[in-house]
C-alpha positions as CSV (number, residue, x, y, z in Angstrom):
1,X,-43.8,55.1,96.4
2,X,-44.5,54.1,92.8
3,X,-47.3,51.8,93.8
4,X,-49.0,54.6,95.8
5,X,-48.6,57.0,92.8
6,X,-50.2,54.4,90.5
7,X,-53.1,53.9,92.8
8,X,-53.8,57.7,93.1
9,X,-53.5,58.1,89.3
10,X,-56.0,55.2,88.8
11,X,-58.4,56.7,91.3
12,X,-58.2,60.2,89.6
13,X,-58.8,58.6,86.2
14,X,-61.8,56.8,87.4
15,X,-63.4,60.0,88.8
16,X,-62.5,61.9,85.6
17,X,-64.2,59.2,83.5
18,X,-67.3,59.4,85.7
19,X,-67.5,63.1,85.4
20,X,-67.3,62.9,81.6
21,X,-70.0,60.3,81.5
22,X,-72.4,62.4,83.6
23,X,-71.7,65.5,81.4
24,X,-72.4,63.5,78.2
25,X,-75.6,62.1,79.6
26,X,-76.8,65.6,80.6
27,X,-76.0,67.0,77.2
28,X,-77.9,64.2,75.4
29,X,-81.0,64.7,77.6
30,X,-80.8,68.5,77.0
31,X,-80.7,68.0,73.3
32,X,-83.6,65.5,73.5
33,X,-85.9,67.8,75.4
34,X,-85.2,70.6,73.0
35,X,-86.2,68.5,70.1
36,X,-89.6,67.5,71.7
37,X,-91.9,70.3,70.7
38,X,-95.0,68.4,69.7
39,X,-97.7,68.3,72.4
40,X,-98.4,64.7,71.6
41,X,-94.9,63.9,72.9
42,X,-95.4,65.5,76.3
43,X,-95.0,62.1,77.9
44,X,-91.6,61.8,76.4
45,X,-90.7,65.3,77.6
46,X,-91.8,64.4,81.1
47,X,-89.6,61.3,81.1
48,X,-86.6,63.2,79.8
49,X,-87.1,65.9,82.5
50,X,-87.2,63.2,85.2
51,X,-84.0,61.7,83.8
52,X,-82.4,65.1,83.7
53,X,-83.2,65.7,87.4
54,X,-81.8,62.3,88.3
55,X,-78.5,62.9,86.4
56,X,-78.3,66.4,88.0
57,X,-78.7,64.8,91.4
58,X,-76.0,62.3,90.7
59,X,-73.7,65.0,89.5
60,X,-74.2,67.1,92.6
61,X,-73.6,64.1,94.8
62,X,-70.4,63.2,92.8
63,X,-69.0,66.7,93.0
64,X,-69.7,67.0,96.7
65,X,-67.9,63.8,97.5
66,X,-65.0,64.6,95.2
67,X,-64.4,68.0,96.6
68,X,-64.3,66.6,100.2
69,X,-61.7,63.9,99.3
70,X,-58.2,64.7,100.5
71,X,-55.1,62.6,100.3
72,X,-52.3,62.6,102.8
73,X,-49.0,60.8,102.0
74,X,-46.4,60.1,104.7
75,X,-43.1,58.3,104.3
76,X,-42.1,55.6,106.8
77,X,-38.4,54.6,106.5
78,X,-37.3,51.0,106.5
79,X,-36.2,50.4,110.1
80,X,-33.6,47.8,108.9
81,X,-31.9,50.4,106.6
82,X,-31.9,53.0,109.4
83,X,-30.4,50.5,111.8
84,X,-27.7,49.6,109.3
85,X,-26.8,53.2,108.5
86,X,-26.4,54.0,112.2
87,X,-23.6,51.5,112.4
88,X,-21.6,53.2,109.6
89,X,-18.8,55.7,110.5
90,X,-19.3,57.5,107.2
91,X,-20.7,57.2,103.6
92,X,-17.3,57.3,102.0
93,X,-14.2,59.4,101.8
94,X,-12.6,62.1,99.6
95,X,-9.9,60.5,97.5
96,X,-8.4,63.8,96.3
97,X,-8.9,67.5,97.2
98,X,-7.4,70.3,95.3
99,X,-6.3,73.2,97.5
100,X,-5.0,76.5,96.2
101,X,-2.0,77.0,98.5
102,X,-0.9,80.5,99.4
103,X,3.0,80.4,99.3
104,X,3.1,83.4,101.6
105,X,0.8,81.9,104.3
106,X,2.5,81.6,107.7
107,X,1.6,78.6,109.8
108,X,1.7,79.4,113.5
109,X,1.7,76.8,116.3
110,X,-1.0,77.8,118.8
111,X,0.1,75.4,121.5
112,X,1.3,71.9,122.3
113,X,0.6,69.2,124.9
114,X,2.3,66.0,125.9
115,X,0.5,62.6,126.5
116,X,1.9,59.4,127.8
117,X,0.8,56.3,125.8
118,X,2.9,53.8,127.6
119,X,1.1,50.7,128.8
120,X,2.0,48.0,131.4
121,X,3.0,45.4,128.8
122,X,5.6,47.7,127.2
123,X,9.1,46.4,127.5
124,X,10.7,49.9,127.5
125,X,10.2,53.5,126.6
126,X,7.7,54.0,123.7
127,X,8.8,55.4,120.4
128,X,6.0,56.8,118.1
129,X,7.0,56.3,114.5
130,X,3.6,57.1,112.8
131,X,0.2,58.5,113.7
132,X,-3.1,58.2,111.9
133,X,-6.5,59.8,112.6
134,X,-9.5,57.7,111.5
135,X,-12.8,59.3,110.3
136,X,-14.4,58.4,113.6
137,X,-11.9,60.7,115.4
138,X,-10.0,57.7,116.7
139,X,-6.2,57.9,116.8
140,X,-3.7,55.1,115.9
141,X,0.0,55.3,116.8
142,X,2.8,53.0,115.8
143,X,5.0,52.3,118.8
144,X,8.1,51.0,117.0
145,X,10.2,50.2,120.0
146,X,7.5,48.0,121.6
147,X,6.3,46.5,118.3
148,X,2.7,47.6,118.9
149,X,-0.1,49.6,117.3
150,X,-2.1,51.5,119.9
151,X,-5.6,52.9,119.7
152,X,-6.2,56.2,121.5
153,X,-9.5,58.0,122.2
154,X,-10.0,61.7,121.8
155,X,-8.4,62.3,125.2
156,X,-5.3,60.5,124.0
157,X,-5.8,57.6,126.4
158,X,-4.9,54.1,125.2
159,X,-8.1,52.1,124.8
160,X,-6.8,49.1,122.8
161,X,-3.6,47.8,121.3
162,X,-2.2,44.9,119.3
163,X,1.3,43.5,118.8
164,X,2.8,43.0,115.3
165,X,5.6,40.7,114.2
166,X,8.3,43.4,113.8
167,X,8.9,47.1,114.1
168,X,5.8,49.1,112.8
169,X,7.0,51.8,110.5
170,X,3.9,53.6,109.0
171,X,0.1,53.6,108.9
172,X,-2.6,54.3,106.3
173,X,-6.3,53.8,106.2
174,X,-7.8,51.5,103.6
175,X,-11.4,51.9,104.7
176,X,-13.0,53.9,107.6
177,X,-12.4,50.9,109.8
178,X,-9.4,49.1,108.2
179,X,-5.8,50.1,108.5
180,X,-2.6,48.9,106.8
181,X,0.6,48.8,108.8
182,X,4.1,48.4,107.4
183,X,6.3,46.1,109.6
184,X,10.0,45.8,109.2
185,X,12.8,43.9,111.0
186,X,15.9,43.3,108.9
187,X,17.6,41.0,111.4
188,X,14.7,38.5,111.2
189,X,14.1,39.2,107.4
190,X,10.6,40.5,108.3
191,X,9.1,42.8,105.6
192,X,5.3,42.8,105.9
193,X,2.1,44.7,105.5
194,X,-0.3,43.9,108.2
195,X,-4.1,44.8,108.0
196,X,-5.9,45.7,111.2
197,X,-9.6,46.3,111.7
198,X,-10.8,48.9,114.2
199,X,-14.3,48.4,115.5
200,X,-16.1,49.6,118.7
201,X,-12.7,50.7,120.3
202,X,-11.2,47.2,119.6
203,X,-8.5,46.2,117.2
204,X,-8.5,42.9,115.3
205,X,-5.5,41.6,113.4
206,X,-6.4,40.6,109.8
207,X,-4.5,39.2,106.8
208,X,-0.9,40.1,106.1
209,X,1.5,39.6,103.2
210,X,5.3,39.3,103.0
211,X,7.3,41.6,100.8
212,X,10.7,40.9,99.2
213,X,12.1,44.3,100.1
214,X,12.3,46.6,103.1
215,X,8.8,47.8,104.0
216,X,8.8,51.4,105.3
217,X,6.3,54.0,104.2
218,X,2.8,53.3,102.9
219,X,-0.2,55.1,101.2
220,X,-3.5,54.0,99.7
221,X,-5.0,55.5,96.6
222,X,-7.8,54.3,94.3
223,X,-7.6,50.7,95.3
224,X,-3.8,50.3,95.3
225,X,-1.1,50.5,97.9
226,X,2.1,52.5,97.4
227,X,4.9,51.2,99.6
228,X,8.4,52.6,100.0
229,X,11.7,50.9,101.0
230,X,14.6,53.0,101.9
231,X,15.4,53.8,98.3
232,X,12.4,52.8,96.1
233,X,8.6,53.2,95.6
234,X,6.5,50.2,94.7
235,X,2.9,49.8,93.7
236,X,0.9,46.8,95.1
237,X,-2.7,45.5,94.9
238,X,-4.7,45.0,98.1
239,X,-4.0,41.3,97.7
240,X,-0.3,41.9,98.0
241,X,0.6,41.4,94.4
242,X,3.4,43.6,93.1
243,X,2.3,45.8,90.2
244,X,5.5,47.6,89.5
245,X,8.6,49.3,90.9
246,X,7.7,52.9,90.1
247,X,10.9,54.7,91.2
248,X,14.3,54.0,92.7
249,X,17.1,56.3,93.9
250,X,20.2,54.6,95.4
251,X,22.3,57.8,95.5
252,X,21.7,58.2,99.3
253,X,21.1,54.9,101.2
254,X,19.6,56.9,104.1
255,X,16.8,58.4,101.9
256,X,13.3,57.8,103.2
257,X,11.8,57.1,106.5
258,X,13.8,55.6,109.3
259,X,13.9,51.8,108.9
260,X,14.8,49.1,111.3
């Protein structure tokens, strides 16, 4: 776009310079013919007149061609950029939204429906411990009893699933296509955060890291993960490094989300 603008500006400047030159030449010839009053200089007057007619002809031709010139500019998008953008599920996400709550507002349930998310490889009845809706309207559920995370479509049909090492407790989205799952199983000393990538209705297990405490609830905010045990709140980096224990309350050992 800048190159095109520079070319147009250069062309406009060239035409303006030519217009000024023709004007100056006509002015000089006009002044010259007015100064020639002596009959003995009629030859010079004739030459000046011919010159004037030639410059006038050039000026008319220049003005005619300039008035007919028109420029049309159209933008052709880069096909590679368009193709890349079409693969994205979004351009970002809102980290925080302030909502003015009405304390007197009544929330009314309009209806309910039941859906079976059991699959053939399940060992028993399913037990949904967490649910997460991604930006692409895909739904993830943590089936604690069967140690699976299941991907549902908008009709609540299971389209993909993956097994985790223990009982999945909670889910949170890290990016529009990456999800963190807390996994806990006290009998086997398993306390982990497992990352899962969701792409084209498929789930791919990614990296994971082990924690030194029970791993129950999880949330992601401004590049950090906030993980709860049954009694405490911890802050971790995405690489699994403990930043701090932010809060702990041991007055009620059953505080927090159900843990296995």
